OpenMM code with the backbone's topology and positions (N, CA, C; nanometers):
from openmm import Vec3, app, unit

residues = "MET ARG ASP PRO GLY ILE GLU ALA ALA THR ASP ALA LEU VAL ARG VAL ASP ALA THR ALA VAL SER GLY GLY ASP LEU ARG ILE VAL ARG GLY ASP LEU PRO GLU ALA GLU PRO GLY THR VAL LEU GLY HIS GLU ALA VAL GLY GLU VAL LEU GLU ALA GLY HIS ALA VAL ARG ARG CYS THR ALA GLY ASP ARG VAL VAL VAL SER SER VAL SER ALA CYS GLY GLN CYS ALA TRP CYS ARG ASP GLY GLY TYR GLY GLN CYS PRO VAL GLY GLY ARG MET LEU GLY HIS ARG ILE ASP GLY PRO ARG ALA GLU ARG VAL ARG VAL PRO PHE ALA ASP HIS SER LEU HIS ARG TRP PRO SER SER LEU THR PRO GLU GLU ALA VAL LEU LEU SER GLU VAL LEU PRO ALA ALA TYR GLU LEU GLY VAL ARG ALA GLY GLY VAL GLY PRO GLY HIS THR VAL VAL VAL VAL GLY ARG GLY ARG TRP SER ARG PRO ARG ARG SER SER ARG ALA SER THR PRO ARG".split()
positions = [
    Vec3(0.0837, -0.1177, 0.0000),
    Vec3(0.0000, 0.0000, 0.0000),
    Vec3(0.0883, 0.1242, 0.0000),
    Vec3(0.0538, 0.2172, -0.0847),
    Vec3(0.1280, 0.3429, -0.0848),
    Vec3(0.0612, 0.4396, 0.0114),
    Vec3(0.1369, 0.5370, 0.0592),
    Vec3(0.0807, 0.6362, 0.1499),
    Vec3(-0.0240, 0.7194, 0.0774),
    Vec3(-0.1396, 0.7397, 0.1397),
    Vec3(-0.2428, 0.8197, 0.0738),
    Vec3(-0.2042, 0.9673, 0.0719),
    Vec3(-0.2592, 1.0379, -0.0235),
    Vec3(-0.2365, 1.1818, -0.0340),
    Vec3(-0.3524, 1.2453, -0.1093),
    Vec3(-0.3494, 1.3753, -0.1206),
    Vec3(-0.4525, 1.4483, -0.1936),
    Vec3(-0.4384, 1.4161, -0.3421),
    Vec3(-0.5450, 1.3692, -0.4040),
    Vec3(-0.5452, 1.3385, -0.5471),
    Vec3(-0.6367, 1.4313, -0.6254),
    Vec3(-0.7342, 1.4906, -0.5575),
    Vec3(-0.8278, 1.5825, -0.6225),
    Vec3(-0.8482, 1.7026, -0.5314),
    Vec3(-0.8887, 1.8130, -0.5885),
    Vec3(-0.9084, 1.9368, -0.5127),
    Vec3(-1.0129, 1.9230, -0.4030),
    Vec3(-1.1008, 1.8219, -0.4139),
    Vec3(-1.2083, 1.8016, -0.3164),
    Vec3(-1.1748, 1.6969, -0.2109),
    Vec3(-1.0515, 1.6456, -0.2112),
    Vec3(-1.0072, 1.5439, -0.1152),
    Vec3(-0.9578, 1.6063, 0.0148),
    Vec3(-0.9587, 1.5244, 0.1200),
    Vec3(-0.8903, 1.5577, 0.2445),
    Vec3(-0.8118, 1.4353, 0.2880),
    Vec3(-0.7036, 1.4584, 0.3565),
    Vec3(-0.6237, 1.3522, 0.4147),
    Vec3(-0.6497, 1.3541, 0.5648),
    Vec3(-0.6903, 1.2390, 0.6200),
    Vec3(-0.7288, 1.2290, 0.7602),
    Vec3(-0.6393, 1.1293, 0.8321),
    Vec3(-0.5869, 1.1706, 0.9493),
    Vec3(-0.5179, 1.0770, 1.0389),
    Vec3(-0.6267, 1.0021, 1.1158),
    Vec3(-0.6246, 0.8720, 1.1106),
    Vec3(-0.7296, 0.7894, 1.1703),
    Vec3(-0.7014, 0.7693, 1.3184),
    Vec3(-0.8021, 0.8030, 1.4029),
    Vec3(-0.7918, 0.7831, 1.5479),
    Vec3(-0.8684, 0.6601, 1.5954),
    Vec3(-0.9798, 0.6277, 1.5282),
    Vec3(-1.0602, 0.5099, 1.5649),
    Vec3(-1.1418, 0.4673, 1.4443),
    Vec3(-1.1652, 0.3388, 1.4332),
    Vec3(-1.2475, 0.2849, 1.3249),
    Vec3(-1.3480, 0.1862, 1.3826),
    Vec3(-1.4435, 0.1488, 1.2990),
    Vec3(-1.5433, 0.0490, 1.3367),
    Vec3(-1.5462, -0.0584, 1.2283),
    Vec3(-1.5861, -0.1770, 1.2652),
    Vec3(-1.6013, -0.2868, 1.1700),
    Vec3(-1.7492, -0.3000, 1.1386),
    Vec3(-1.7800, -0.3188, 1.0115),
    Vec3(-1.9201, -0.3353, 0.9745),
    Vec3(-1.9386, -0.4627, 0.8936),
    Vec3(-2.0637, -0.4932, 0.8672),
    Vec3(-2.0957, -0.6090, 0.7850),
    Vec3(-2.0373, -0.5978, 0.6453),
    Vec3(-2.0246, -0.4759, 0.5955),
    Vec3(-1.9658, -0.4558, 0.4634),
    Vec3(-1.8221, -0.5054, 0.4576),
    Vec3(-1.7468, -0.4821, 0.5637),
    Vec3(-1.6089, -0.5319, 0.5700),
    Vec3(-1.6085, -0.6846, 0.5642),
    Vec3(-1.6993, -0.7462, 0.6375),
    Vec3(-1.7055, -0.8927, 0.6399),
    Vec3(-1.7456, -0.9481, 0.5034),
    Vec3(-1.8331, -0.8770, 0.4339),
    Vec3(-1.8720, -0.9201, 0.2982),
    Vec3(-1.7524, -0.9158, 0.2040),
    Vec3(-1.6660, -0.8160, 0.2181),
    Vec3(-1.5465, -0.8074, 0.1342),
    Vec3(-1.4532, -0.9243, 0.1634),
    Vec3(-1.4304, -0.9528, 0.2913),
    Vec3(-1.3427, -1.0630, 0.3300),
    Vec3(-1.3957, -1.1953, 0.2741),
    Vec3(-1.5272, -1.2136, 0.2741),
    Vec3(-1.5881, -1.3367, 0.2201),
    Vec3(-1.5850, -1.3407, 0.0678),
    Vec3(-1.5543, -1.2263, 0.0026),
    Vec3(-1.5511, -1.2235, -0.1436),
    Vec3(-1.6833, -1.1880, -0.2074),
    Vec3(-1.7782, -1.1380, -0.1297),
    Vec3(-1.9107, -1.1043, -0.1822),
    Vec3(-1.9138, -0.9739, -0.2610),
    Vec3(-1.8102, -0.8914, -0.2502),
    Vec3(-1.8051, -0.7631, -0.3210),
    Vec3(-1.6818, -0.7619, -0.4107),
    Vec3(-1.6965, -0.8123, -0.5342),
    Vec3(-1.5801, -0.8283, -0.6219),
    Vec3(-1.5140, -0.6975, -0.6636),
    Vec3(-1.5831, -0.5837, -0.6487),
    Vec3(-1.5198, -0.4568, -0.6841),
    Vec3(-1.4050, -0.4203, -0.5906),
    Vec3(-1.3996, -0.4837, -0.4744),
    Vec3(-1.2885, -0.4620, -0.3812),
    Vec3(-1.1751, -0.5553, -0.4215),
    Vec3(-1.0749, -0.4987, -0.4843),
    Vec3(-0.9624, -0.5784, -0.5307),
    Vec3(-0.8763, -0.6247, -0.4138),
    Vec3(-0.8148, -0.7412, -0.4267),
    Vec3(-0.7248, -0.7889, -0.3215),
    Vec3(-0.6175, -0.6832, -0.2917),
    Vec3(-0.5906, -0.6632, -0.1640),
    Vec3(-0.4923, -0.5644, -0.1238),
    Vec3(-0.5520, -0.4287, -0.0893),
    Vec3(-0.6813, -0.4094, -0.1195),
    Vec3(-0.7470, -0.2840, -0.0830),
    Vec3(-0.7579, -0.2767, 0.0688),
    Vec3(-0.7190, -0.1636, 0.1252),
    Vec3(-0.7307, -0.1447, 0.2697),
    Vec3(-0.8792, -0.1358, 0.3036),
    Vec3(-0.9231, -0.2164, 0.3977),
    Vec3(-1.0647, -0.2217, 0.4337),
    Vec3(-1.1074, -0.1024, 0.5179),
    Vec3(-1.2369, -0.0965, 0.5405),
    Vec3(-1.2963, 0.0015, 0.6294),
    Vec3(-1.3646, 0.1145, 0.5571),
    Vec3(-1.4690, 0.1645, 0.6191),
    Vec3(-1.5375, 0.2828, 0.5674),
    Vec3(-1.6003, 0.3648, 0.6791),
    Vec3(-1.5680, 0.3330, 0.8027),
    Vec3(-1.6123, 0.4142, 0.9162),
    Vec3(-1.4902, 0.4514, 0.9983),
    Vec3(-1.4793, 0.5808, 1.0302),
    Vec3(-1.3641, 0.6237, 1.1093),
    Vec3(-1.3868, 0.7637, 1.1641),
    Vec3(-1.3036, 0.7983, 1.2606),
    Vec3(-1.2922, 0.9357, 1.3078),
    Vec3(-1.1440, 0.9682, 1.3144),
    Vec3(-1.1136, 1.0956, 1.3003),
    Vec3(-0.9740, 1.1354, 1.3064),
    Vec3(-0.9576, 1.2845, 1.2912),
    Vec3(-0.8367, 1.3234, 1.2556),
    Vec3(-0.8028, 1.4649, 1.2416),
    Vec3(-0.7605, 1.4937, 1.0980),
    Vec3(-0.8140, 1.6010, 1.0416),
    Vec3(-0.7757, 1.6419, 0.9070),
    Vec3(-0.6304, 1.6877, 0.9109),
    Vec3(-0.5480, 1.6253, 0.8270),
    Vec3(-0.4075, 1.6638, 0.8158),
    Vec3(-0.3877, 1.7660, 0.7042),
    Vec3(-0.4668, 1.7501, 0.5982),
    Vec3(-0.4531, 1.8355, 0.4800),
    Vec3(-0.5846, 1.8308, 0.4030),
    Vec3(-0.6177, 1.9413, 0.3384),
    Vec3(-0.7396, 1.9468, 0.2567),
    Vec3(-0.7059, 2.0068, 0.1211),
    Vec3(-0.7725, 1.9534, 0.0176),
    Vec3(-0.7547, 2.0067, -0.1164),
    Vec3(-0.8020, 2.1511, -0.1242),
    Vec3(-0.7573, 2.2233, -0.2273),
    Vec3(-0.7876, 2.3664, -0.2345),
    Vec3(-0.9361, 2.3980, -0.2573),
    Vec3(-1.0166, 2.3006, -0.2978),
    Vec3(-1.1599, 2.3253, -0.3164),
    Vec3(-1.2432, 2.2898, -0.1931),
    Vec3(-1.1814, 2.2344, -0.0902),
    Vec3(-1.2529, 2.1953, 0.0316),
    Vec3(-1.2803, 2.3199, 0.1153),
    Vec3(-1.4073, 2.3397, 0.1527),
    Vec3(-1.4479, 2.4603, 0.2256),
    Vec3(-1.4966, 2.4336, 0.3681),
    Vec3(-1.5424, 2.3129, 0.3964),
    Vec3(-1.6073, 2.2860, 0.5252),
    Vec3(-1.5158, 2.2311, 0.6330),
    Vec3(-1.3917, 2.1993, 0.5989),
    Vec3(-1.2992, 2.1521, 0.7019),
    Vec3(-1.1584, 2.1957, 0.6653),
    Vec3(-1.0758, 2.2074, 0.7673),
    Vec3(-0.9368, 2.2483, 0.7486),
    Vec3(-0.8475, 2.1615, 0.8360),
    Vec3(-0.7195, 2.1704, 0.8123),
    Vec3(-0.6227, 2.0945, 0.8913),
    Vec3(-0.6455, 2.1230, 1.0398),
    Vec3(-0.6458, 2.0156, 1.1186),
    Vec3(-0.6667, 2.0272, 1.2627),
    Vec3(-0.8083, 1.9955, 1.3065),
    Vec3(-0.9053, 1.9972, 1.2145),
    Vec3(-1.0432, 1.9639, 1.2516),
    Vec3(-1.0537, 1.8164, 1.2855),
    Vec3(-1.1264, 1.7866, 1.3936),
    Vec3(-1.1582, 1.6482, 1.4294),
    Vec3(-1.2864, 1.6123, 1.3569),
    Vec3(-1.2833, 1.5021, 1.2798),
    Vec3(-1.3951, 1.4715, 1.1910),
    Vec3(-1.4394, 1.3260, 1.1994),
    Vec3(-1.5666, 1.3074, 1.1703),
    Vec3(-1.6244, 1.1761, 1.1458),
    Vec3(-1.6163, 1.1537, 0.9962),
    Vec3(-1.5632, 1.0398, 0.9554),
    Vec3(-1.5567, 1.0037, 0.8140),
    Vec3(-1.6838, 0.9274, 0.7813),
    Vec3(-1.7629, 0.9816, 0.6916),
    Vec3(-1.8871, 0.9159, 0.6517),
    Vec3(-1.8562, 0.7849, 0.5812),
    Vec3(-1.9403, 0.6867, 0.6014),
    Vec3(-1.9216, 0.5586, 0.5339),
    Vec3(-1.9537, 0.5686, 0.3850),
    Vec3(-2.0181, 0.6776, 0.3454),
    Vec3(-2.0545, 0.7008, 0.2057),
    Vec3(-1.9911, 0.8315, 0.1601),
    Vec3(-1.9222, 0.8272, 0.0470),
    Vec3(-1.8643, 0.9478, -0.0124),
    Vec3(-1.9679, 1.0092, -0.1056),
    Vec3(-1.9991, 1.1355, -0.0847),
    Vec3(-2.1056, 1.2005, -0.1605),
    Vec3(-2.0527, 1.3240, -0.2331),
    Vec3(-2.0740, 1.3295, -0.3644),
    Vec3(-2.0252, 1.4434, -0.4419),
    Vec3(-2.1010, 1.5714, -0.4074),
    Vec3(-2.2263, 1.5579, -0.3644),
    Vec3(-2.3063, 1.6737, -0.3272),
    Vec3(-2.3688, 1.7471, -0.4444),
    Vec3(-2.3383, 1.7065, -0.5661),
    Vec3(-2.3840, 1.7786, -0.6848),
    Vec3(-2.4886, 1.7028, -0.7678),
    Vec3(-2.4815, 1.5711, -0.7681),
    Vec3(-2.5698, 1.4925, -0.8555),
    Vec3(-2.7138, 1.4922, -0.8025),
    Vec3(-2.8054, 1.4450, -0.8841),
    Vec3(-2.9471, 1.4394, -0.8449),
    Vec3(-2.9671, 1.3526, -0.7218),
    Vec3(-2.8942, 1.2400, -0.7138),
    Vec3(-2.9070, 1.1521, -0.5978),
    Vec3(-2.8673, 1.2248, -0.4701),
    Vec3(-2.7534, 1.2940, -0.4734),
    Vec3(-2.7053, 1.3668, -0.3543),
    Vec3(-2.8011, 1.4794, -0.3174),
    Vec3(-2.8491, 1.5523, -0.4161),
    Vec3(-2.9410, 1.6629, -0.3876),
    Vec3(-3.0710, 1.6125, -0.3254),
    Vec3(-3.1046, 1.4849, -0.3517),
    Vec3(-3.2259, 1.4250, -0.2965),
    Vec3(-3.1977, 1.3445, -0.1689),
    Vec3(-3.0736, 1.3477, -0.1204),
    Vec3(-3.0395, 1.2766, 0.0022),
    Vec3(-3.0042, 1.1304, -0.0173),
    Vec3(-2.9929, 1.0834, -0.1403),
    Vec3(-2.9583, 0.9438, -0.1676),
    Vec3(-2.8091, 0.9267, -0.1882),
    Vec3(-2.7290, 0.9659, -0.0896),
    Vec3(-2.5840, 0.9694, -0.1027),
    Vec3(-2.5223, 0.8350, -0.1420),
    Vec3(-2.5775, 0.7268, -0.0934),
    Vec3(-2.5253, 0.5946, -0.1264),
    Vec3(-2.5405, 0.5598, -0.2729),
    Vec3(-2.6257, 0.6320, -0.3436),
    Vec3(-2.6479, 0.6078, -0.4860),
    Vec3(-2.5659, 0.7011, -0.5742),
    Vec3(-2.4869, 0.7882, -0.5141),
    Vec3(-2.4051, 0.8845, -0.5891),
    Vec3(-2.3220, 0.8092, -0.6935),
    Vec3(-2.3368, 0.8426, -0.8215),
    Vec3(-2.2666, 0.7672, -0.9254),
    Vec3(-2.1146, 0.7858, -0.9268),
    Vec3(-2.0639, 0.8951, -0.8738),
    Vec3(-1.9188, 0.9148, -0.8702),
    Vec3(-1.8617, 0.8919, -0.7310),
    Vec3(-1.9458, 0.8828, -0.6322),
    Vec3(-1.9033, 0.8582, -0.4948),
    Vec3(-1.9623, 0.7278, -0.4468),
    Vec3(-2.0524, 0.7371, -0.3507),
    Vec3(-2.1160, 0.6175, -0.2966),
    Vec3(-2.0255, 0.5435, -0.2006),
    Vec3(-2.0348, 0.4148, -0.2046),
    Vec3(-1.9566, 0.3311, -0.1135),
    Vec3(-1.8190, 0.3057, -0.1735),
    Vec3(-1.7305, 0.4031, -0.1546),
    Vec3(-1.5962, 0.3979, -0.2127),
    Vec3(-1.4921, 0.3419, -0.1171),
    Vec3(-1.4895, 0.3996, 0.0049),
    Vec3(-1.3837, 0.3648, 0.1001),
    Vec3(-1.3871, 0.2168, 0.1354),
    Vec3(-1.2731, 0.1514, 0.1190),
    Vec3(-1.2623, 0.0092, 0.1496),
    Vec3(-1.3179, -0.0795, 0.0411),
    Vec3(-1.3800, -0.0195, -0.0604),
    Vec3(-1.4330, -0.0975, -0.1730),
    Vec3(-1.3541, -0.0658, -0.2998),
    Vec3(-1.3693, 0.0567, -0.3480),
    Vec3(-1.3027, 0.0978, -0.4724),
    Vec3(-1.1709, 0.1695, -0.4472),
    Vec3(-1.1539, 0.2276, -0.3285),
    Vec3(-1.0275, 0.2905, -0.2894),
    Vec3(-0.9958, 0.2465, -0.1472),
    Vec3(-0.8716, 0.2668, -0.1061),
    Vec3(-0.8308, 0.2255, 0.0282),
    Vec3(-0.9144, 0.2935, 0.1359),
    Vec3(-0.9502, 0.2147, 0.2367),
    Vec3(-1.0305, 0.2637, 0.3482),
    Vec3(-0.9455, 0.3008, 0.4685),
    Vec3(-1.0093, 0.3293, 0.5805),
    Vec3(-0.9393, 0.3830, 0.6974),
    Vec3(-0.8819, 0.2815, 0.7959),
    Vec3(-0.8595, 0.1574, 0.7572),
    Vec3(-0.7910, 0.0638, 0.8462),
    Vec3(-0.6406, 0.0840, 0.8323),
    Vec3(-0.6013, 0.2077, 0.8348),
    Vec3(-0.4617, 0.2476, 0.8216),
    Vec3(-0.4411, 0.3719, 0.9075),
    Vec3(-0.3191, 0.4192, 0.9133),
    Vec3(-0.2932, 0.5389, 0.9931),
    Vec3(-0.3523, 0.6640, 0.9312),
    Vec3(-0.3608, 0.6661, 0.7971),
    Vec3(-0.4165, 0.7816, 0.7262),
    Vec3(-0.5049, 0.7322, 0.6123),
    Vec3(-0.6035, 0.8163, 0.5761),
    Vec3(-0.6937, 0.7815, 0.4673),
    Vec3(-0.7242, 0.9056, 0.3843),
    Vec3(-0.7303, 0.8862, 0.2531),
    Vec3(-0.7748, 0.9924, 0.1633),
    Vec3(-0.9265, 0.9849, 0.1561),
    Vec3(-0.9930, 1.0971, 0.1829),
    Vec3(-1.1387, 1.1018, 0.1803),
    Vec3(-1.1829, 1.1893, 0.0638),
    Vec3(-1.2428, 1.1280, -0.0389),
    Vec3(-1.2942, 1.2065, -0.1518),
    Vec3(-1.4162, 1.2891, -0.1095),
    Vec3(-1.4397, 1.3972, -0.1811),
    Vec3(-1.5578, 1.4816, -0.1578),
    Vec3(-1.5693, 1.5206, -0.0103),
    Vec3(-1.4607, 1.5730, 0.0438),
    Vec3(-1.4515, 1.6017, 0.1870),
    Vec3(-1.5640, 1.6918, 0.2376),
    Vec3(-1.6094, 1.7875, 0.1574),
    Vec3(-1.7150, 1.8778, 0.2044),
    Vec3(-1.8447, 1.8048, 0.2370),
    Vec3(-1.8669, 1.6907, 0.1751),
    Vec3(-1.9918, 1.6160, 0.1981),
    Vec3(-1.9671, 1.4821, 0.2667),
    Vec3(-1.8403, 1.4497, 0.2926),
    Vec3(-1.8071, 1.3191, 0.3492),
    Vec3(-1.7380, 1.3261, 0.4848),
    Vec3(-1.7078, 1.4459, 0.5314),
    Vec3(-1.6477, 1.4654, 0.6637),
    Vec3(-1.7375, 1.5578, 0.7444),
    Vec3(-1.7492, 1.5276, 0.8737),
    Vec3(-1.8358, 1.6064, 0.9619),
    Vec3(-1.7618, 1.6268, 1.0938),
    Vec3(-1.7503, 1.7512, 1.1376),
    Vec3(-1.6818, 1.7794, 1.2642),
    Vec3(-1.7580, 1.7170, 1.3804),
    Vec3(-1.6846, 1.6755, 1.4835),
    Vec3(-1.7486, 1.6195, 1.6009),
    Vec3(-1.7035, 1.6947, 1.7246),
    Vec3(-1.7916, 1.6992, 1.8252),
    Vec3(-1.7623, 1.7791, 1.9441),
    Vec3(-1.6446, 1.7238, 2.0240),
    Vec3(-1.5674, 1.8136, 2.0793),
    Vec3(-1.4499, 1.7735, 2.1573),
    Vec3(-1.4879, 1.7031, 2.2866),
    Vec3(-1.6155, 1.7091, 2.3246),
    Vec3(-1.6584, 1.6409, 2.4463),
    Vec3(-1.6629, 1.4889, 2.4285),
    Vec3(-1.6550, 1.4410, 2.3042),
    Vec3(-1.6575, 1.2970, 2.2776),
    Vec3(-1.5169, 1.2442, 2.2578),
    Vec3(-1.4943, 1.1229, 2.3058),
    Vec3(-1.3679, 1.0546, 2.2775),
    Vec3(-1.3774, 0.9965, 2.1364),
    Vec3(-1.2646, 0.9615, 2.0750),
    Vec3(-1.2708, 0.8963, 1.9438),
    Vec3(-1.3539, 0.7682, 1.9466),
    Vec3(-1.3447, 0.6928, 2.0559),
    Vec3(-1.4207, 0.5678, 2.0676),
    Vec3(-1.5712, 0.5943, 2.0720),
    Vec3(-1.6122, 0.7063, 2.1274),
    Vec3(-1.7537, 0.7442, 2.1282),
    Vec3(-1.7950, 0.8019, 1.9932),
    Vec3(-1.7109, 0.8870, 1.9381),
    Vec3(-1.7447, 0.9542, 1.8123),
    Vec3(-1.7545, 0.8573, 1.6953),
    Vec3(-1.6779, 0.7486, 1.6978),
    Vec3(-1.6823, 0.6551, 1.5854),
    Vec3(-1.8213, 0.5910, 1.5721),
    Vec3(-1.8978, 0.5901, 1.6803),
    Vec3(-2.0347, 0.5389, 1.6724),
    Vec3(-2.1196, 0.6241, 1.5783),
    Vec3(-2.0840, 0.7516, 1.5635),
    Vec3(-2.1553, 0.8398, 1.4712),
    Vec3(-2.1276, 0.8037, 1.3261),
    Vec3(-2.0238, 0.7275, 1.3033),
    Vec3(-1.9873, 0.6874, 1.1686),
    Vec3(-2.0476, 0.5535, 1.1291),
    Vec3(-2.0796, 0.4692, 1.2245),
    Vec3(-2.1291, 0.3353, 1.1923),
    Vec3(-2.2648, 0.3054, 1.2537),
    Vec3(-2.2754, 0.3031, 1.3840),
    Vec3(-2.3970, 0.2574, 1.4497),
    Vec3(-2.5158, 0.3489, 1.4198),
    Vec3(-2.4984, 0.4768, 1.4367),
    Vec3(-2.6086, 0.5702, 1.4128),
    Vec3(-2.6576, 0.5669, 1.2677),
    Vec3(-2.5689, 0.5797, 1.1674),
    Vec3(-2.6182, 0.5744, 1.0287),
    Vec3(-2.6812, 0.4402, 0.9929),
    Vec3(-2.6224, 0.3298, 1.0412),
    Vec3(-2.6792, 0.1984, 1.0108),
    Vec3(-2.8179, 0.1848, 1.0718),
    Vec3(-2.8330, 0.2289, 1.1955),
    Vec3(-2.9648, 0.2213, 1.2594),
    Vec3(-3.0657, 0.3065, 1.1836),
    Vec3(-3.0239, 0.4229, 1.1392),
    Vec3(-3.1150, 0.5106, 1.0654),
    Vec3(-3.1527, 0.4498, 0.9302),
    Vec3(-3.0524, 0.4090, 0.8525),
    Vec3(-3.0786, 0.3550, 0.7186),
    Vec3(-3.1542, 0.2224, 0.7240),
    Vec3(-3.1042, 0.1293, 0.8059),
    Vec3(-3.1608, -0.0052, 0.8081),
    Vec3(-3.2838, -0.0165, 0.8963),
    Vec3(-3.2917, 0.0671, 0.9980),
    Vec3(-3.4058, 0.0603, 1.0883),
    Vec3(-3.5151, 0.1595, 1.0543),
    Vec3(-3.4796, 0.2869, 1.0536),
    Vec3(-3.5807, 0.3921, 1.0347),
    Vec3(-3.6279, 0.3987, 0.8897),
    Vec3(-3.5343, 0.4221, 0.7978),
    Vec3(-3.5750, 0.4398, 0.6572),
    Vec3(-3.6301, 0.3110, 0.5970),
    Vec3(-3.5526, 0.2020, 0.6072),
    Vec3(-3.5976, 0.0758, 0.5477),
    Vec3(-3.7216, 0.0227, 0.6178),
    Vec3(-3.7362, 0.0540, 0.7467),
    Vec3(-3.8517, 0.0081, 0.8222),
    Vec3(-3.9734, 0.0973, 0.8079),
    Vec3(-3.9603, 0.2069, 0.7352),
    Vec3(-4.0741, 0.2964, 0.7150),
    Vec3(-4.1176, 0.3680, 0.8424),
    Vec3(-4.0257, 0.3874, 0.9364),
    Vec3(-4.0589, 0.4530, 1.0617),
    Vec3(-4.0699, 0.6032, 1.0384),
    Vec3(-4.1750, 0.6622, 1.0918),
    Vec3(-4.1960, 0.8053, 1.0743),
    Vec3(-4.2456, 0.8702, 1.2014),
    Vec3(-4.2673, 1.0006, 1.1950),
    Vec3(-4.3178, 1.0726, 1.3122),
    Vec3(-4.4466, 1.0099, 1.3641),
    Vec3(-4.4542, 0.9951, 1.4956),
    Vec3(-4.5735, 0.9392, 1.5589),
    Vec3(-4.5744, 0.7881, 1.5679),
    Vec3(-4.4817, 0.7203, 1.5025),
    Vec3(-4.4757, 0.5743, 1.5098),
    Vec3(-4.4157, 0.5313, 1.6435),
    Vec3(-4.4558, 0.4153, 1.6871),
    Vec3(-4.3998, 0.3564, 1.8077),
    Vec3(-4.3030, 0.2479, 1.7653),
    Vec3(-4.1844, 0.2487, 1.8225),
    Vec3(-4.0851, 0.1463, 1.7924),
    Vec3(-4.0355, 0.0840, 1.9215),
    Vec3(-3.9919, -0.0381, 1.9103),
    Vec3(-3.9327, -0.1080, 2.0233),
    Vec3(-3.7907, -0.1433, 1.9842),
    Vec3(-3.6954, -0.1063, 2.0655),
    Vec3(-3.5558, -0.1408, 2.0420),
    Vec3(-3.5232, -0.2558, 2.1340),
    Vec3(-3.4847, -0.3675, 2.0743),
    Vec3(-3.4525, -0.4864, 2.1509),
    Vec3(-3.3021, -0.5072, 2.1446),
    Vec3(-3.2411, -0.5181, 2.2588),
    Vec3(-3.0974, -0.5392, 2.2620),
    Vec3(-3.0500, -0.5475, 2.4043),
    Vec3(-2.9291, -0.5882, 2.4170),
    Vec3(-2.8730, -0.6084, 2.5490),
    Vec3(-2.8318, -0.4780, 2.6142),
    Vec3(-2.8068, -0.3768, 2.5360),
    Vec3(-2.7566, -0.2536, 2.5953),
    Vec3(-2.6071, -0.2587, 2.6091),
    Vec3(-2.5545, -0.1865, 2.7011),
    Vec3(-2.4096, -0.1819, 2.7190),
    Vec3(-2.3571, -0.3186, 2.7597),
    Vec3(-2.2556, -0.3628, 2.6897),
    Vec3(-2.1965, -0.4923, 2.7179),
    Vec3(-2.1025, -0.4805, 2.8360),
    Vec3(-2.1091, -0.5770, 2.9223),
    Vec3(-2.0116, -0.5829, 3.0312),
    Vec3(-1.9796, -0.7293, 3.0575),
    Vec3(-1.8607, -0.7511, 3.1036),
    Vec3(-1.8169, -0.8866, 3.1341),
    Vec3(-1.8745, -0.9275, 3.2689),
    Vec3(-1.9305, -1.0482, 3.2774),
    Vec3(-1.9838, -1.0935, 3.4067),
    Vec3(-1.8738, -1.0970, 3.5114),
    Vec3(-1.9081, -1.0588, 3.6312),
    Vec3(-1.8121, -1.0648, 3.7412),
    Vec3(-1.8024, -1.2073, 3.7920),
    Vec3(-1.6830, -1.2456, 3.8227),
    Vec3(-1.6621, -1.3796, 3.8782),
    Vec3(-1.6680, -1.3725, 4.0295),
    Vec3(-1.7450, -1.4591, 4.0850),
    Vec3(-1.7566, -1.4675, 4.2291),
    Vec3(-1.6362, -1.5423, 4.2841),
    Vec3(-1.5990, -1.5078, 4.4050),
    Vec3(-1.4895, -1.5806, 4.4686),
    Vec3(-1.5367, -1.7197, 4.5117),
    Vec3(-1.6680, -1.7362, 4.5197),
    Vec3(-1.7233, -1.8659, 4.5573),
    Vec3(-1.7550, -1.9440, 4.4290),
    Vec3(-1.7355, -2.0704, 4.4327),
    Vec3(-1.7722, -2.1548, 4.3199),
    Vec3(-1.9252, -2.1576, 4.3103),
    Vec3(-1.9745, -2.1445, 4.1884),
    Vec3(-2.1200, -2.1492, 4.1757),
    Vec3(-2.1650, -2.2940, 4.1582),
    Vec3(-2.2798, -2.3226, 4.2104),
    Vec3(-2.3354, -2.4559, 4.1985),
    Vec3(-2.4642, -2.4481, 4.1196),
    Vec3(-2.4876, -2.5450, 4.0311),
    Vec3(-2.6125, -2.5442, 3.9537),
    Vec3(-2.7314, -2.5622, 4.0454),
    Vec3(-2.8415, -2.5023, 4.0091),
    Vec3(-2.9620, -2.5143, 4.0903),
    Vec3(-3.0641, -2.5971, 4.0199),
] * unit.nanometer
topology = app.Topology()
chain = topology.addChain("A")
for resn in residues:
    res = topology.addResidue(resn, chain)
    for name in ("N", "CA", "C"):
        topology.addAtom(name, app.Element.getBySymbol(name[0]), res)
């Protein structure tokens, strides 16, 4: 892998502080997404710091702490103007598929003005990375695909925060 750098005026170079693993990464490893050539750096969710921005980038500058969107959006096409960023014909699901993703120390992010979002300093990188994976996935797969709208009632089923069971100093006996 070569070191990433600015290739287009709309790119940004981001130092990666934290990443998340998604089902898309697992699909690539299984070979389900043939557009991801062998040797492509995986990943499409991350947070980090902008190291450099192309001369056409207006919404972020070097030093900004950013969430890297899992979808690269040009912001200009009909799909992007309608909010269908994943369908962007020149962007879409690029990172970790068609170009190297953020499972590296640095990543080139195309269309930085529409693909990077500043995050509050009150969050740690481990907390902020949830804004790149869990929140968008829940919205896309749960809310949008599920047809959830204002006034609807939903039930979220899950374990909640994971914690390791505490071991008792006493041996447990089956009951």
